[in-house]
Structure formats: C-alpha cells, structure tokens
N, C-alpha and C positions, 0 to 999 in steps of 0.2 A: 605727410603724405606726398608733398611736392618733392621732397628729398628722395623718397622711395621710387617715385616715378622716374626721376632723373637717373637714379642708380640703375633701374631696369633698362632704360633707353641706352645708357652708357654700356651696360653689359651686352645688350643685343648688338650694338655697333661693334664692340670688340670681338664678339663671336663671329660676326659677319666678316670682319677684316681677317681674323685668323683662318676662317673657312676659305676665304678667297685666296689667302697666301698658300694654304696647303694645296688647294686645287691648281694654283698657278704653277706648282712644281710638278704636277702630274704629267704623264705622257700616256693618256688613256686611249688615244686614237691611233690609227695608222698614220704615220708621219707627224704625230704630235697633236697638241690641242687645236691648232689651226689648220691641220692637214697640209702643211707646207714644208715640213722638215726643219722648221726654225724653232729654237728655244729662246725664251725671254729671260732665262736665268742669267745672272752676272757671274762669270767664271774668271778666276784669276789665271791669266794666260802665262804659263811658264814652260820652258822647254822640257821635254820628257827625256828620260835616260834611254839606253839602248833597248831595254825590255818594255818600254812604253810607260804610260801613266801608272801611279801606284795602284796596285791590285788589292781589292778588298776580299773577294772570294771567287771561286770558280765552281761550276757544277756540271757534271755530265748529264746530258739530256738526250731525248730520243730523236728520231728522224723528223725533219721539218725544214721548211724554207722561211718560216715566219719569224718576225721580230717579237720580242716581248712587249708587253705594255705594263705601265706602272701607275698605281693609284692608291692613295691613302696608306703609303708605306708597304704596299704589297706588289710583288711582281707576278704577272700572269704569263705563262708560256704554254703554247699549244704544240704538241709533238706526238709522234707515233711510237709505240712500244709493242713490238710483235704485231698482233692482230687487234690491238686496241689503240684508239685515238685518245689522248689524255690531255686534259687541261690541268696544269699544276699551278697552285698558288704558293708563292715563296715569300719569306720574310726578306724585305729589301736589304737589310743591313747584314744578314748572315747567309742568305741563300737557303735556309732551312725550309723544308716543305711544311706548309700549314694544313693543306688539304689537296685532294685530287678528285677530278671527275673524269670518268672513262666511259666509252661506248665502243662496241665492236665495229671494225671497218675491214672491208675486203678490197679496197681500191688498189689497182695495179696500173702504174704508168705505162702507156703504150710505147714510149720511147726509151724505157729503161732508166729514167731518172728516179729519184727516191719516191717512195709511196706515202710520205707523210703529208701533213697539212701544208698548204701554201700561204695561208693568210694568218694574221695575228689576231689575238683576242681583242674585243672592243669592250671597254668598261664604261658603264653608265650608272652612276649612283650605286645601288646595291645589286646591280645585275651585270653579268658578263656574257657576251655573245661570241660564239665560235661557229665557223663555217668550214666544214671538213672538205677534203679533196673529193670525197665521194658524194658530196652534196647535202649532208646532214647539217641542218641549222639548229643550234641549241641556244637556249637562254638558261643560265644557271645563277644561283644566288652567290654573290661575291663574297659573302661572309663564311659560307660553309660548303659551297660546291653542290648544293642540292639542285636537281633539275627543276626549272619552272615550266618550260614548255619546249617542244621540239617540232620541227617540220622536215619531212623527207622531201626536199625540193625536186629531186629527180623523179620521184613517183608522182608528186602532186602536179608538176608542170611538164612532165615528160621531157626532161632535159637529155639531149644527146651527149654522149661521152666525148668531150673535146680533147685536144691533143694532150694537155697536161692536167686534166681534171678541173675541179672548181678552185679558183684562186683569188677571186675578187673579195676583198675585205668588206663586210657590211659597214654602214655608217648610220649613226643616230641623228635624227633631225626632229626636234620637238618630241612628240609622242610616237614617232614613226621610226622603224628600223628599215632603211632603204637598201635593197640588195640587187645586184645584177644577177638575174636568173637565166633568161634566154631559153625558154622551153619551145617545144615543137608539137605539132598536131599528133594525135594518136596514129599509130601505124608507121611513123617515121623510123627509119633504121636507127638503132641505138648507138652506132659508132659513126663518127664524123667521116671516116673513110668510106663506110658503106653508103653514106649519104652523098658521096662524091664531093665532099668538102662544102656542100651547100645545103644543109638541112633546112627544111621549111620552118617558119616561125609561127608563133601563136599569140603574139601580143603581150608576152610576159618578159620582155627584155629587162624592164625595171619593175620590181615588185616592192610595194610598201606594206610592211607588216605592222600591226599594233605591237609596240615594243613590250607591252605588259602581258599580252595574251598569245601572240603569234598569229592572230587572225589577219587575213588579207584585207587591207583597207582599199588599195587600188593596185592595178597593174597596167603598165603602159609601155609603149615602144615595141614596134615589130622588128626586133633585132635579137641577135644572139649575144651571149655574154662574152666579155673579154676577161683579161686578167688585171685590168686597172680597177680602181675603186672610185665610187661616187664622191664628188667634192661639192661643198656648199659655200656660198659667199653672198654678202650683201653688195649689190651693185646699183648705184643711183637710187637708193631707197627701196629696192625690191630684193626679195630673197630668191636666189637662183640655185639650181642643182645642175651639175654637169656630169655626164657619164660617157666615158670614152669606150664605146661598145666595140664589138668585133668589126663592124663595118664602118664606124665613124663616131663623131661626137654628137651627143644629144644634149640640148639645153632645155631645161624644163622647170616648172614651178613645183617645188618639192612638196608643198602641202596638198595640192590637188592632183599632181601628176600631169598637168596640162603641158604639152610639148610646145616649145617656142620655135625650135628649128632642129633640123638634122643636117649635119655636114659630113658627107662621105669622106673617109680618110682611111684607106687600107690598101696595101699592095695586092696585086692580082694573084700572086702565088698562093696556093691553097694553104700552105703551112705558115703563112704570115700571122703575126701575133701583135695585138695592141696590149701592152702591159704597163706602160708608164702613165700615171694618173695626170689629169689636166692640172695646169699651173695657172692660177688666177692672179692678175695684177690690175687693180682698178676695173675697167670694163674690157680688159684684154684677156684672152684665154689662149694658152700655149699648149699644143699637143704634139707628140712625136712618136715615131716608131723606127725600127732599125732594119726593116726587111726590104726597103727599096724606095719609098717615097719621102721619108724624112719627116720634116716638121712644118707646122703652119701656125699662124697667129690670127685669131678672129677678134673683131670688136663686136660686142653683143649689145642688143637692146631688146625689149619685149617684142616677141614675134619675128625677129629677124637677126641677121648677122652680116658683117662685112669682112671680107678677107683682107687683112692688113698685108700679109705676105705669105708665101708658101714656097717650099723647096720645089725645084723642077724634077719631075720623075726621071730616074736613071741618070741624073746629074752626079758627077763625082765631087761636087763642091756643096753638098747639102750642109745646112747650118748645124743641125743636130740629128743624131740617130740614137734615140733612147731605146734600150732593150727593156730590162725589167726595172731599172732605176728611174725614180722621178727626180728631175733636176730641181734646183732651188733658185727662186727669183730673189734678187736683192738690188734695190735702188735702180731699177730699169734694165738689169742685165740677168741673163740666165746662166747658171753655172751647172755643169753636169759632165758625166763621163759618156762620150759618144762612141758607139761602135756595136755591131752585132756580135762580134767575136772578140776574144781577149787580144789576139794578135792584131796590132795596129790601132787598138782603142786609144782614144785621146781624151784628156781632160780639157774642156773648153769653156770659154766665156763668150757669150753671144748677146748682142744688143737686142732686147726684146722687140722694139718697135720696127726694126729693119731686117733682122736676121743676119746682120753683119758679124762675122767671126772676129772678135777682138784679139784673141790669142788662142793657141792650142799647144798642148804639151803631151807628147807620146808617153803613155803609161803602160801599154800592153797588158792591161787587165780591165775588166769591168769593175765599177766601184759604186758605192753609195756615199751620200754626203749628209752631214748634219751641220747646221749653222748655229753659232752661239757667240754672242758678244763680239761681232764683227770678224770672227774667225770661222774656218770650216774644219770639221773633223771628217777625215776621209778614211773609208774602210774599203780596201781592195779585196777582191774575191779570193786571193791566195793568202790572206791574213795580214797584209801590211796596213798599219795605221799611220796616218800623217796628220799633223796639225798645220794648217795652211792659212796664209793671209792672202786674200784674193781681191784685186781691184780690176776695173776694166783695162788698166794699163799693164799689169803684170801679175805673176804668180810667185809667191815667196813660200818656201818650205821652212817652217819653224822647227818642226821635229818630224822624225821618221823612225819607225821601229816595227819589228815583228815580235810581238810579245811572246815571252817564253816563261816557263816555270823555273824553279830554282835549280833544276837539273839541265836547263837549256833546251827543254822540249817545247816545240812550238805549240801555242795554245789555240790559235784561231786557224782552223784548217779549212781548205777548199771543200765545198763551195760556201764562202761567206757571202751569201746573197741577201741576207736580211739587213735592212737599214739600221744603223746604230740609234740608240735611244738615250736620252738624257733626262734625268729626273732627280731633283733634290741633290744636285751635285754629284750624282753617280752616273757614270757612263756604262751602258749595258751593250755588249757586243756578243753575237753568237756566230759560231762557225758550224762545221758539219755536225759535231756531236757534243758541243760544249757551250755553256753560257758563262760569260765572264763579266764581273762587275769591277770597274775601275773607279777610283776616287778623283774627282776634279775639285779643286778648292773654290768655294763660293766666296764672292765679295759681298759684304754687308753694305746696303745702300744707306 
C-alpha cells in the first residue's frame, strides 16, 4: 500500500513538472506569459544567414495587425477575410489549420488603414478570447472553436467609434477577463470627430467580465479606452493592475476594481494615441507615447504615486517616444524603438530610474522587440529581422536579414507591426499577409 501511495505521489509530481514545462514554453498572452516581451527559454545563439533563421513553414493569412499566440502546441491567429473576422487554430509544427471560428464584421477604418483585428487572441486553459476592431468580444473553446459566449461591447456600453477601432487586447486575471472598454452615455455621437474629440464617459473605462460566462463583475474608471493593454504585477506583496487609458495611467486593484490613482498623460492634440502598454519593474511603472509629451516613470504604492521623472512637454530631447510598440525592461534599463514616424526613428537604451539616454541608433523604421537569453530579436516594420546584443554601454548587431523564400521574394511585408512571438523554440513573425515560423535551437539545461 505504501509503495502504491509513493508511486501515485511520484506520478503526480512528474505530471505537474511536465505540465509546468509545457506551459512555460507557451506564449498565450499579449507580449508573452509575463506581459513584458521576455522569454525564459534558453536559445542557442548562432548568427543567421542572409535569409534569416531556418524557416519551418509559412502561411498566407488575412488582414490584421495582431500577433499570434501559442499554447499547447497550437498557434492562434486572428484576422479578417472579406466580411468575416476569423480566429484560426493552427498546428504549431506544420501551420496546418485545425479549426476556425468566424463571425461577420463591417468595421471600416476612418483613416484608411486595414479593416482587420488589431489585437491578438488570449488563451486561458481551454478558452480563447478575441476582441474585434468593431468591438465584438468572444470566448471560444480552444479545442474545437465552438463559441462559449459573446458580448457586443459597442452596443452594451455605447462605445464611440475611435480613430482606429478597438485595439486593446484583453487580459485574464484569476476568474476575470479585464478589458479596456471606455463607453459613453446614451445620446453621445457615435464618431469621435462628431464628439469633437472629447466624448463623454460613463464609468466603463475598465470592465471586468466573468471569464467563464461573460457576465460583468465590475466596471470602473471614468475614461475612454486606448490601444494599450492592461498589465498586472505583484508589487510589495499586493496585486496591481495598470491600464494606460486614452487620458492617462490608472493604477487599480484588479480583483475589486478599486482605483488607487489616476495619472494624466496624454498630448493635447485630438488625434494623439496611447498605444504602448505600461512596463513594470519592481515598484516603478514606465509609460510612453509619441505624439508630443513622451515618457514618464512613477513609483507606486497603495492609494498614491510619486513621479520619479517625466519628459518635458515640447522638448526635443524626450527620453522615449513609443508609438504602438511596448519597450522591454532589462536590469534597470528600457530598450525600445523611439519615434512617431519611420523617418528618424531610433533604437534607444534609457536608464529607467533617471530617463537618461544611454545610447541611440538611427534605424528609420518603427520596430518591435523580443528578449531571450540576454539577446534581443528585432522586427522592423519593413520586414528586417536582427539579432542584437544590447547593454547599457553599446549595441552589437549579431545578425541582420530580410527573410526571403527560395525564389528571393521577401516574406515579411510592410506593415510588420505585430510583436514577434517565441514558443518552444519557434519564432513566429507576421507581416501584412503572411505568418512565418522560424526554428531557433533550444539549449537543454
């Protein structure tokens, strides 16, 4: 009997270890498991050839700006095909489609950008959450694509059509799905321009849904939604949520929705956008935008904050100007591509606690980053991939390539605005109309 009990305990421990290892290789969230763009995988760093890392497969996909997410050997990608928004589930090693979920959409971008989804799928156990550009929030079964629940957030919360539609990825926190909504009172003009750039609010800036049913658990924050995503962290023994809304940063207690503070941070021009998610390091929170006021760092504690530093408005020497890319913090420094436009954009290293620019390198493109094994993988919006070694002292380019197929045709086409994804030794990159899976060699510990 004792032997049987020991065998059962040993088996349970082994299953737990295996389960933990599998999930540690997943990239089920926006910007990865910790929402910070960093992978804990151990990758063998070797220079790439001219066509980039070894390629496993490519797949033509629909219109979208969102990254894929990866969980349990499956890749989930959200895109638009004609008048249908489609969530596709692919086999990670082949790119073959396993199932698809679709719903009709009539979203039209008021600036002429593409009409596809802006955010990535979020995977939580056996559920996948998608949030369309037109404001439809769906929960579907991760195994077969069957719908579990849906919420028309525009209708339920009277959301005014913003410049680029709905773009903030939801985030799972315990039994809650926390989403930037930002509704308005009945009678508010449906277009942000008709509202003269300042629609009224109705206290639904942040809405927490029961992740199993879609029922509203709470709504809080008298703010409009932005394009950044909610981020969560443990700080000095307490759980925190941070949402960089249209008007500024909100610090809140995610279980109850209780707001600790609101920090206004938005340029005065009507068309300014907050799209870069907050970056958390210990009790410091970094936020940034590219429309005029730049960046700031706050030190937070329950009920209040202290401004550690902030860029001066209209200064030409702002520390960082993040557009849609979320920078990466590593060992006290922030690394990111700074600039509202491609021309003049710079890759920079900034000291988190002071805002001091350690170095800058002109790249003339906006780019996204992924950190792994003390290296950065850089994806430029025109399809350039680089492997970089970055320290506060200097930037070293290990490899640089524009991946092509066997006929020399470029594979990653503008706009490559989705952040790269790493899961189980596979690097996933998407451009305008294609998803590519590269193979990076893993190191066994």
